N, CA, C and O atoms as CSV, one atom per row, in Angstrom:
chain,resi,resn,atom,element,x,y,z
A,1,MET,N,N,104.223,68.888,-175.852
A,1,MET,CA,C,103.495,70.067,-175.968
A,1,MET,C,C,103.871,70.754,-176.558
A,1,MET,O,O,103.448,70.953,-177.697
A,2,HIS,N,N,105.098,71.580,-175.863
A,2,HIS,CA,C,106.124,72.548,-176.306
A,2,HIS,C,C,105.945,72.975,-178.044
A,2,HIS,O,O,105.970,74.150,-178.409
A,3,ASN,N,N,105.790,71.967,-178.875
A,3,ASN,CA,C,105.761,72.205,-180.147
A,3,ASN,C,C,103.939,72.438,-180.565
A,3,ASN,O,O,103.439,72.824,-181.622
A,4,VAL,N,N,103.538,72.188,-179.776
A,4,VAL,CA,C,101.559,71.890,-180.100
A,4,VAL,C,C,100.845,73.205,-179.509
A,4,VAL,O,O,99.877,73.692,-180.093
A,5,ILE,N,N,101.485,73.886,-178.047
A,5,ILE,CA,C,100.564,74.560,-177.455
A,5,ILE,C,C,101.182,76.041,-177.021
A,5,ILE,O,O,102.241,76.186,-176.411
A,6,SER,N,N,100.245,77.178,-177.489
A,6,SER,CA,C,101.026,78.601,-177.324
A,6,SER,C,C,99.586,79.360,-176.465
A,6,SER,O,O,98.389,79.235,-176.723
A,7,ILE,N,N,100.136,80.001,-175.599
A,7,ILE,CA,C,98.984,80.896,-174.826
A,7,ILE,C,C,99.281,82.242,-175.018
A,7,ILE,O,O,100.245,82.656,-174.372
A,8,LEU,N,N,98.647,83.107,-175.807
A,8,LEU,CA,C,98.921,84.405,-176.296
A,8,LEU,C,C,97.664,85.393,-175.002
A,8,LEU,O,O,96.506,85.130,-174.676
A,9,THR,N,N,98.798,86.769,-174.496
A,9,THR,CA,C,98.157,87.701,-173.669
A,9,THR,C,C,98.858,88.740,-174.191
A,9,THR,O,O,99.963,88.778,-174.732
A,10,PRO,N,N,97.875,89.764,-173.897
A,10,PRO,CA,C,97.898,91.542,-174.591
A,10,PRO,C,C,99.359,92.285,-173.499
A,10,PRO,O,O,99.996,93.324,-173.674
A,11,PHE,N,N,99.480,91.164,-172.333
A,11,PHE,CA,C,100.158,91.672,-171.156
A,11,PHE,C,C,101.131,91.288,-170.312
A,11,PHE,O,O,100.832,90.202,-169.816
A,12,ALA,N,N,102.033,91.646,-169.977
A,12,ALA,CA,C,103.551,90.643,-169.189
A,12,ALA,C,C,102.695,90.025,-167.788
A,12,ALA,O,O,103.233,88.993,-167.387
A,13,GLU,N,N,101.503,90.431,-166.982
A,13,GLU,CA,C,101.098,90.111,-165.759
A,13,GLU,C,C,100.143,89.546,-165.526
A,13,GLU,O,O,99.689,89.166,-164.447
A,14,GLN,N,N,99.577,89.406,-167.065
A,14,GLN,CA,C,98.522,88.329,-167.190
A,14,GLN,C,C,99.106,86.963,-167.392
A,14,GLN,O,O,98.599,85.899,-167.035
A,15,GLU,N,N,100.764,87.226,-168.299
A,15,GLU,CA,C,101.178,85.943,-168.734
A,15,GLU,C,C,101.068,85.319,-167.187
A,15,GLU,O,O,100.293,84.420,-166.862
A,16,GLU,N,N,102.132,86.078,-166.198
A,16,GLU,CA,C,102.185,85.657,-165.060
A,16,GLU,C,C,101.378,84.841,-164.312
A,16,GLU,O,O,101.606,83.956,-163.488
A,17,VAL,N,N,100.154,85.438,-164.881
A,17,VAL,CA,C,99.488,85.033,-163.559
A,17,VAL,C,C,98.848,83.465,-164.199
A,17,VAL,O,O,98.606,82.483,-163.498
A,18,ILE,N,N,98.621,83.576,-166.046
A,18,ILE,CA,C,98.437,82.573,-166.379
A,18,ILE,C,C,99.519,81.014,-166.755
A,18,ILE,O,O,99.320,79.942,-167.328
A,19,ARG,N,N,100.330,81.471,-166.270
A,19,ARG,CA,C,101.278,80.728,-165.341
A,19,ARG,C,C,101.882,79.861,-164.487
A,19,ARG,O,O,102.539,78.823,-164.553
A,20,ARG,N,N,101.279,80.917,-163.323
A,20,ARG,CA,C,100.687,80.607,-161.658
A,20,ARG,C,C,99.500,79.893,-161.642
A,20,ARG,O,O,99.469,78.911,-160.900
A,21,GLU,N,N,98.594,80.142,-162.241
A,21,GLU,CA,C,97.764,79.520,-162.174
A,21,GLU,C,C,97.725,77.902,-162.696
A,21,GLU,O,O,97.353,77.001,-161.945
A,22,LEU,N,N,98.135,77.686,-164.001
A,22,LEU,CA,C,98.304,76.708,-164.575
A,22,LEU,C,C,99.361,75.209,-163.504
A,22,LEU,O,O,99.140,74.004,-163.381
A,23,GLN,N,N,100.603,76.231,-162.882
A,23,GLN,CA,C,101.190,75.615,-162.058
A,23,GLN,C,C,100.374,75.207,-160.633
A,23,GLN,O,O,100.655,74.173,-160.026
A,24,GLU,N,N,99.592,75.909,-160.292
A,24,GLU,CA,C,98.552,75.811,-158.779
A,24,GLU,C,C,97.378,74.708,-159.494
A,24,GLU,O,O,96.517,74.373,-158.681
A,25,ALA,N,N,97.278,74.322,-160.380
A,25,ALA,CA,C,96.098,73.767,-161.007
A,25,ALA,C,C,96.851,72.390,-161.108
A,25,ALA,O,O,96.215,71.339,-161.029
A,26,GLY,N,N,98.287,72.408,-161.293
A,26,GLY,CA,C,98.716,70.934,-161.192
A,26,GLY,C,C,99.321,70.381,-162.379
A,26,GLY,O,O,99.701,69.210,-162.359
A,27,ILE,N,N,99.463,71.148,-163.492
A,27,ILE,CA,C,99.883,71.258,-164.994
A,27,ILE,C,C,100.953,70.742,-164.894
A,27,ILE,O,O,101.755,71.518,-164.376
A,28,GLN,N,N,101.552,69.373,-165.248
A,28,GLN,CA,C,102.783,69.219,-165.501
A,28,GLN,C,C,103.629,69.768,-166.723
A,28,GLN,O,O,103.103,70.167,-167.762
A,29,ASN,N,N,105.133,69.745,-166.468
A,29,ASN,CA,C,105.364,70.287,-167.508
A,29,ASN,C,C,104.906,71.788,-168.295
A,29,ASN,O,O,104.490,71.977,-169.438
A,30,ILE,N,N,105.179,72.764,-167.150
A,30,ILE,CA,C,104.502,73.781,-167.272
A,30,ILE,C,C,105.497,74.545,-168.237
A,30,ILE,O,O,105.005,75.415,-168.955
A,31,ASN,N,N,106.662,74.329,-168.305
A,31,ASN,CA,C,107.627,74.797,-168.993
A,31,ASN,C,C,107.721,74.725,-170.400
A,31,ASN,O,O,108.557,75.358,-171.046
A,32,GLU,N,N,106.646,73.753,-171.021
A,32,GLU,CA,C,106.938,72.859,-172.512
A,32,GLU,C,C,105.452,73.678,-173.198
A,32,GLU,O,O,105.139,73.454,-174.367
A,33,ILE,N,N,104.633,74.612,-172.331
A,33,ILE,CA,C,103.687,75.517,-172.831
A,33,ILE,C,C,104.477,76.481,-173.194
A,33,ILE,O,O,105.461,76.663,-172.477
A,34,LYS,N,N,104.313,77.257,-174.240
A,34,LYS,CA,C,104.811,78.489,-174.583
A,34,LYS,C,C,103.410,79.680,-174.387
A,34,LYS,O,O,102.273,79.803,-174.841
A,35,ILE,N,N,104.185,80.306,-173.563
A,35,ILE,CA,C,102.786,81.231,-172.580
A,35,ILE,C,C,103.628,82.513,-172.580
A,35,ILE,O,O,104.716,82.329,-172.034
A,36,GLY,N,N,103.401,84.002,-173.126
A,36,GLY,CA,C,103.903,84.851,-173.855
A,36,GLY,C,C,102.754,86.246,-174.110
A,36,GLY,O,O,101.526,86.319,-174.088
A,37,THR,N,N,103.750,87.156,-174.328
A,37,THR,CA,C,102.695,88.100,-174.670
A,37,THR,C,C,102.717,88.259,-175.999
A,37,THR,O,O,103.887,88.008,-176.289
A,38,VAL,N,N,102.128,88.528,-177.013
A,38,VAL,CA,C,101.759,88.907,-178.474
A,38,VAL,C,C,102.972,89.078,-178.849
A,38,VAL,O,O,103.555,88.329,-179.633
A,39,HIS,N,N,103.390,89.945,-178.390
A,39,HIS,CA,C,105.287,90.843,-179.162
A,39,HIS,C,C,106.592,89.409,-179.068
A,39,HIS,O,O,107.574,89.117,-179.750
A,40,LYS,N,N,105.946,88.829,-177.881
A,40,LYS,CA,C,107.192,87.408,-178.139
A,40,LYS,C,C,106.829,86.584,-178.934
A,40,LYS,O,O,107.607,85.682,-179.243
A,41,MET,N,N,105.678,86.648,-179.435
A,41,MET,CA,C,104.904,85.651,-180.595
A,41,MET,C,C,105.390,85.890,-181.875
A,41,MET,O,O,105.475,85.040,-182.762
A,42,GLN,N,N,105.646,86.834,-181.943
A,42,GLN,CA,C,105.810,87.318,-183.153
A,42,GLN,C,C,106.862,86.092,-184.032
A,42,GLN,O,O,107.879,85.764,-183.420
A,43,GLY,N,N,106.657,85.532,-185.220
A,43,GLY,CA,C,107.245,84.307,-185.918
A,43,GLY,C,C,107.003,83.086,-185.377
A,43,GLY,O,O,107.381,82.050,-185.923
A,44,ALA,N,N,106.417,83.116,-184.372
A,44,ALA,CA,C,106.221,81.396,-183.727
A,44,ALA,C,C,104.976,81.060,-184.249
A,44,ALA,O,O,104.030,81.827,-184.429
A,45,GLU,N,N,105.035,79.840,-184.487
A,45,GLU,CA,C,103.835,79.596,-184.806
A,45,GLU,C,C,103.329,78.079,-184.081
A,45,GLU,O,O,104.287,77.400,-183.713
A,46,LYS,N,N,102.153,77.551,-183.865
A,46,LYS,CA,C,101.792,76.434,-183.164
A,46,LYS,C,C,100.741,75.983,-183.639
A,46,LYS,O,O,99.994,76.793,-184.189
A,47,GLU,N,N,100.363,74.617,-183.582
A,47,GLU,CA,C,99.123,73.885,-183.787
A,47,GLU,C,C,97.773,74.718,-182.926
A,47,GLU,O,O,96.792,75.152,-183.530
A,48,LEU,N,N,97.918,74.803,-181.761
A,48,LEU,CA,C,96.475,75.633,-181.144
A,48,LEU,C,C,97.525,76.799,-180.380
A,48,LEU,O,O,98.699,76.835,-180.014
A,49,ILE,N,N,96.327,77.718,-180.385
A,49,ILE,CA,C,96.938,78.989,-179.675
A,49,ILE,C,C,95.476,79.116,-179.192
A,49,ILE,O,O,94.399,78.964,-179.768
A,50,LEU,N,N,95.836,79.465,-177.874
A,50,LEU,CA,C,95.072,80.204,-176.672
A,50,LEU,C,C,95.107,81.707,-176.329
A,50,LEU,O,O,95.977,82.198,-175.610
A,51,ILE,N,N,94.049,82.438,-176.921
A,51,ILE,CA,C,94.039,83.586,-176.400
A,51,ILE,C,C,93.321,84.151,-175.012
A,51,ILE,O,O,92.142,84.032,-174.680
A,52,SER,N,N,94.215,84.686,-174.435
A,52,SER,CA,C,93.236,85.277,-173.347
A,52,SER,C,C,93.201,87.095,-173.212
A,52,SER,O,O,94.131,87.700,-172.677
A,53,THR,N,N,92.368,87.575,-173.606
A,53,THR,CA,C,91.732,88.875,-174.150
A,53,THR,C,C,92.136,89.639,-172.008
A,53,THR,O,O,92.802,90.666,-171.876
A,54,VAL,N,N,91.980,89.425,-171.654
A,54,VAL,CA,C,92.149,89.525,-170.022
A,54,VAL,C,C,90.563,90.222,-169.576
A,54,VAL,O,O,89.826,89.879,-168.651
A,55,TYR,N,N,90.341,91.466,-170.748
A,55,TYR,CA,C,89.245,92.488,-170.144
A,55,TYR,C,C,88.033,91.852,-170.038
A,55,TYR,O,O,87.980,90.693,-170.450
A,56,ASP,N,N,87.163,92.299,-169.630
A,56,ASP,CA,C,85.168,91.603,-169.611
A,56,ASP,C,C,84.558,92.608,-169.765
A,56,ASP,O,O,85.146,93.690,-169.776
A,57,GLU,N,N,83.692,92.545,-169.869
A,57,GLU,CA,C,82.275,92.980,-170.405
A,57,GLU,C,C,82.517,95.105,-169.795
A,57,GLU,O,O,82.200,96.090,-170.463
A,58,ASP,N,N,83.109,95.080,-168.483
A,58,ASP,CA,C,83.141,96.513,-167.885
A,58,ASP,C,C,84.155,96.882,-168.646
A,58,ASP,O,O,84.004,98.085,-168.857
A,59,SER,N,N,84.945,96.561,-169.082
A,59,SER,CA,C,86.675,97.215,-169.596
A,59,SER,C,C,86.591,98.509,-170.272
A,59,SER,O,O,87.577,99.167,-170.603
A,60,SER,N,N,85.223,98.888,-170.487
A,60,SER,CA,C,85.211,99.937,-171.369
A,60,SER,C,C,85.836,100.535,-172.833
A,60,SER,O,O,86.102,101.664,-173.244
A,61,GLY,N,N,85.907,99.449,-173.280
A,61,GLY,CA,C,86.644,98.800,-174.560
A,61,GLY,C,C,88.247,99.363,-174.749
A,61,GLY,O,O,88.520,99.962,-175.790
A,62,LYS,N,N,89.067,99.199,-173.939
A,62,LYS,CA,C,90.349,99.508,-173.438
A,62,LYS,C,C,91.296,98.434,-174.848
A,62,LYS,O,O,92.130,98.827,-175.664
A,63,PHE,N,N,90.706,97.000,-174.637
A,63,PHE,CA,C,90.976,95.721,-175.344
A,63,PHE,C,C,90.791,96.148,-177.006
A,63,PHE,O,O,91.502,95.991,-177.999
A,64,LEU,N,N,89.617,96.692,-176.791
A,64,LEU,CA,C,89.409,97.342,-178.464
A,64,LEU,C,C,90.891,98.540,-179.396
A,64,LEU,O,O,91.592,98.445,-180.403
A,65,ARG,N,N,90.705,99.471,-178.357
A,65,ARG,CA,C,91.579,100.759,-178.566
A,65,ARG,C,C,92.943,99.890,-178.184
A,65,ARG,O,O,93.775,100.420,-178.920
A,66,MET,N,N,93.634,98.851,-177.444
A,66,MET,CA,C,94.851,98.890,-177.920
A,66,MET,C,C,94.890,98.014,-178.847
A,66,MET,O,O,95.881,98.320,-179.510
A,67,ILE,N,N,94.288,96.868,-179.419
A,67,ILE,CA,C,94.366,96.148,-180.543
A,67,ILE,C,C,94.255,97.042,-182.020
A,67,ILE,O,O,95.101,97.032,-182.915
A,68,ASP,N,N,92.840,97.886,-182.003
A,68,ASP,CA,C,92.449,98.691,-183.007
A,68,ASP,C,C,93.946,99.380,-183.502
A,68,ASP,O,O,94.291,99.435,-184.683
A,69,GLY,N,N,94.809,99.924,-182.278
A,69,GLY,CA,C,96.061,101.164,-182.215
A,69,GLY,C,C,97.188,100.454,-182.969
A,69,GLY,O,O,98.008,101.174,-183.539
A,70,ASN,N,N,97.357,98.801,-183.054
A,70,ASN,CA,C,98.207,98.352,-183.537
A,70,ASN,C,C,97.701,97.485,-184.335
A,70,ASN,O,O,97.048,96.822,-183.529
A,71,ILE,N,N,97.470,96.844,-185.684
A,71,ILE,CA,C,97.114,96.058,-186.373
A,71,ILE,C,C,97.715,95.070,-186.196
A,71,ILE,O,O,97.198,93.958,-186.307
A,72,ASN,N,N,99.165,95.308,-185.826
A,72,ASN,CA,C,100.475,94.228,-185.984
A,72,ASN,C,C,100.202,92.981,-184.717
A,72,ASN,O,O,100.508,91.789,-184.739
A,73,LEU,N,N,99.699,93.568,-183.939
A,73,LEU,CA,C,98.983,92.413,-182.674
A,73,LEU,C,C,98.121,91.655,-183.062
A,73,LEU,O,O,98.104,90.503,-182.628
A,74,ILE,N,N,96.987,92.182,-184.165
A,74,ILE,CA,C,96.198,91.533,-184.814
A,74,ILE,C,C,96.439,90.419,-185.473
A,74,ILE,O,O,95.944,89.315,-185.247
A,75,ASN,N,N,97.538,90.834,-186.654
A,75,ASN,CA,C,98.397,89.783,-187.740
A,75,ASN,C,C,98.778,88.992,-186.458
A,75,ASN,O,O,98.155,87.935,-186.350
A,76,VAL,N,N,99.607,89.248,-185.522
A,76,VAL,CA,C,100.155,87.640,-184.695
A,76,VAL,C,C,99.022,87.005,-183.877
A,76,VAL,O,O,99.065,85.798,-183.637
A,77,MET,N,N,98.195,87.628,-183.518
A,77,MET,CA,C,97.245,86.754,-182.766
A,77,MET,C,C,96.160,85.925,-183.650
A,77,MET,O,O,95.454,85.036,-183.174
A,78,MET,N,N,96.138,86.277,-184.780
A,78,MET,CA,C,94.831,85.450,-185.407
A,78,MET,C,C,95.831,84.539,-186.559
A,78,MET,O,O,95.287,83.593,-187.128
A,79,SER,N,N,97.290,84.857,-186.872
A,79,SER,CA,C,97.944,83.595,-187.524
A,79,SER,C,C,99.001,83.005,-186.933
A,79,SER,O,O,99.913,82.676,-187.692
A,80,ARG,N,N,99.100,82.828,-186.015
A,80,ARG,CA,C,99.812,81.897,-185.532
A,80,ARG,C,C,99.559,80.834,-185.271
A,80,ARG,O,O,100.564,80.123,-185.286
A,81,ALA,N,N,98.188,80.055,-184.889
A,81,ALA,CA,C,97.512,78.982,-185.227
A,81,ALA,C,C,97.959,78.397,-186.386
A,81,ALA,O,O,98.274,79.226,-187.240
A,82,LYS,N,N,98.145,76.776,-186.832
A,82,LYS,CA,C,98.322,76.179,-187.891
A,82,LYS,C,C,96.976,75.413,-188.106
A,82,LYS,O,O,96.427,74.955,-189.108
A,83,GLN,N,N,96.592,75.458,-186.494
A,83,GLN,CA,C,95.056,74.525,-186.937
A,83,GLN,C,C,93.812,74.937,-186.175
A,83,GLN,O,O,92.702,74.752,-186.675
A,84,SER,N,N,93.995,75.611,-184.718
A,84,SER,CA,C,93.114,76.209,-183.842
A,84,SER,C,C,93.360,76.963,-183.317
A,84,SER,O,O,94.517,77.016,-182.900
A,85,ILE,N,N,92.541,77.888,-183.046
A,85,ILE,CA,C,92.365,78.759,-182.198
A,85,ILE,C,C,91.397,79.539,-181.096
A,85,ILE,O,O,90.285,79.849,-181.521
A,86,TYR,N,N,91.696,79.868,-179.789
A,86,TYR,CA,C,90.540,79.558,-178.633
A,86,TYR,C,C,90.657,81.047,-178.477
A,86,TYR,O,O,91.767,81.575,-178.399
A,87,VAL,N,N,89.752,81.607,-178.438
A,87,VAL,CA,C,89.781,82.960,-177.488
A,87,VAL,C,C,89.021,83.155,-176.430
A,87,VAL,O,O,87.854,83.534,-176.528
A,88,PHE,N,N,89.617,82.911,-175.302
A,88,PHE,CA,C,88.985,83.347,-173.987
A,88,PHE,C,C,88.750,84.877,-173.350
A,88,PHE,O,O,89.738,85.537,-173.028
A,89,GLY,N,N,87.373,85.422,-173.180
A,89,GLY,CA,C,87.219,86.136,-172.682
A,89,GLY,C,C,86.042,86.690,-172.814
A,89,GLY,O,O,85.298,85.869,-173.350
A,90,HIS,N,N,85.338,87.973,-172.526
A,90,HIS,CA,C,83.949,87.548,-172.779
A,90,HIS,C,C,83.504,88.448,-173.977
A,90,HIS,O,O,83.917,89.576,-174.246
A,91,PRO,N,N,82.668,87.778,-174.566
A,91,PRO,CA,C,82.312,88.313,-176.350
A,91,PRO,C,C,81.336,89.536,-176.065
A,91,PRO,O,O,80.710,89.873,-177.069
A,92,ALA,N,N,80.979,90.521,-174.532
A,92,ALA,CA,C,80.498,91.977,-174.766
A,92,ALA,C,C,81.874,92.549,-175.360
A,92,ALA,O,O,81.837,93.069,-176.475
A,93,ILE,N,N,82.881,92.486,-174.778
A,93,ILE,CA,C,83.775,93.302,-175.213
A,93,ILE,C,C,84.026,93.614,-176.893
A,93,ILE,O,O,84.695,94.619,-177.134
A,94,PHE,N,N,83.745,93.162,-177.552
A,94,PHE,CA,C,83.654,93.229,-178.959
A,94,PHE,C,C,82.020,94.217,-179.552
A,94,PHE,O,O,81.509,94.295,-180.669
A,95,SER,N,N,81.736,94.649,-178.606
A,95,SER,CA,C,79.879,94.979,-178.759
A,95,SER,C,C,80.491,96.428,-179.510
A,95,SER,O,O,79.941,96.879,-180.515
A,96,LYS,N,N,81.638,97.056,-178.915
A,96,LYS,CA,C,81.802,98.614,-179.188
A,96,LYS,C,C,82.871,98.458,-180.816
A,96,LYS,O,O,83.562,99.355,-181.301
A,97,ALA,N,N,82.707,97.205,-181.292
A,97,ALA,CA,C,84.264,97.107,-181.983
A,97,ALA,C,C,83.492,98.514,-183.743
A,97,ALA,O,O,82.423,99.027,-184.071
A,98,LYS,N,N,84.068,98.497,-183.947
A,98,LYS,CA,C,83.368,99.750,-185.316
A,98,LYS,C,C,84.100,98.900,-186.494
A,98,LYS,O,O,85.242,98.463,-186.645
A,99,HIS,N,N,82.465,98.862,-187.535
A,99,HIS,CA,C,82.564,98.581,-188.420
A,99,HIS,C,C,84.140,98.775,-189.523
A,99,HIS,O,O,84.802,99.770,-189.816
A,100,GLY,N,N,84.219,97.905,-189.741
A,100,GLY,CA,C,85.843,97.800,-190.509
A,100,GLY,C,C,86.542,97.956,-189.822
A,100,GLY,O,O,87.602,98.340,-190.315
A,101,SER,N,N,86.539,97.860,-188.833
A,101,SER,CA,C,87.889,97.876,-187.419
A,101,SER,C,C,88.544,96.415,-187.817
A,101,SER,O,O,88.052,95.513,-188.496
A,102,ALA,N,N,89.873,96.499,-187.135
A,102,ALA,CA,C,90.361,95.307,-186.854
A,102,ALA,C,C,89.589,94.466,-186.315
A,102,ALA,O,O,89.461,93.366,-186.853
A,103,THR,N,N,88.817,94.810,-185.003
A,103,THR,CA,C,88.792,94.274,-184.007
A,103,THR,C,C,87.060,93.784,-184.420
A,103,THR,O,O,86.692,92.664,-184.065
A,104,HIS,N,N,86.178,94.621,-185.103
A,104,HIS,CA,C,85.446,94.142,-185.962
A,104,HIS,C,C,85.439,92.581,-186.688
A,104,HIS,O,O,84.608,91.676,-186.613
A,105,LEU,N,N,86.811,92.687,-187.462
A,105,LEU,CA,C,86.538,91.851,-187.820
A,105,LEU,C,C,87.114,90.493,-187.014
A,105,LEU,O,O,86.668,89.463,-187.520
A,106,ILE,N,N,87.650,90.357,-186.328
A,106,ILE,CA,C,87.716,89.388,-184.975
A,106,ILE,C,C,86.565,88.999,-184.630
A,106,ILE,O,O,86.256,87.810,-184.549
A,107,LYS,N,N,85.767,90.002,-184.376
A,107,LYS,CA,C,84.169,89.877,-184.128
A,107,LYS,C,C,83.494,88.676,-185.051
A,107,LYS,O,O,83.070,87.554,-184.776
A,108,LYS,N,N,83.602,89.495,-186.354
A,108,LYS,CA,C,82.954,88.735,-187.126
A,108,LYS,C,C,83.762,87.568,-187.558
A,108,LYS,O,O,82.807,86.843,-187.836
A,109,TYR,N,N,84.692,86.917,-187.796
A,109,TYR,CA,C,85.216,85.873,-187.763
A,109,TYR,C,C,84.772,85.064,-186.707
A,109,TYR,O,O,84.057,84.146,-187.108
A,110,LEU,N,N,84.965,85.094,-185.400
A,110,LEU,CA,C,84.732,84.160,-184.427
A,110,LEU,C,C,83.133,84.373,-184.236
A,110,LEU,O,O,82.752,83.986,-183.131
A,111,GLY,N,N,82.341,84.786,-184.882
A,111,GLY,CA,C,81.041,84.849,-184.906
A,111,GLY,C,C,80.051,85.563,-183.735
A,111,GLY,O,O,78.987,85.074,-183.354
A,112,ILE,N,N,80.634,86.819,-183.254
A,112,ILE,CA,C,80.049,86.982,-181.967
A,112,ILE,C,C,79.114,88.076,-182.452
A,112,ILE,O,O,79.453,89.047,-183.128
A,113,ALA,N,N,77.641,87.734,-181.928
A,113,ALA,CA,C,76.675,89.115,-181.904
A,113,ALA,C,C,77.077,89.744,-181.706
A,113,ALA,O,O,78.207,89.722,-181.218
A,114,ASN,N,N,75.962,91.414,-182.124
A,114,ASN,CA,C,75.883,92.375,-181.525
A,114,ASN,C,C,75.187,91.932,-180.053
A,114,ASN,O,O,74.148,91.278,-179.956
A,115,SER,N,N,76.077,92.488,-178.821
A,115,SER,CA,C,74.717,92.559,-177.558
A,115,SER,C,C,74.779,93.438,-177.060
A,115,SER,O,O,73.971,93.703,-176.170
């Protein structure tokens, strides 16, 4: 699994939550799954990337501002997967994405309609 799956998240605290939840769910060999912040994943590619956006529909666009404020994060998030990428989060967080912004491109790429 170590060479196949990575889980990305914007925050170290979420990294720890994900790790703890996987352990409590009885996932074997948790240390073989690369779990980390977007910053830790620069230069690392895996077959499958899972992204936890953390934010939900009530987050007032915080995720969008954070990502749009650092275009390198988008590049790292979206370019680490060799085959597949899955984004976990509430699609409504992208409803405030401004046309032409980096998050608008993610919204378009993921096929998220306006909510």
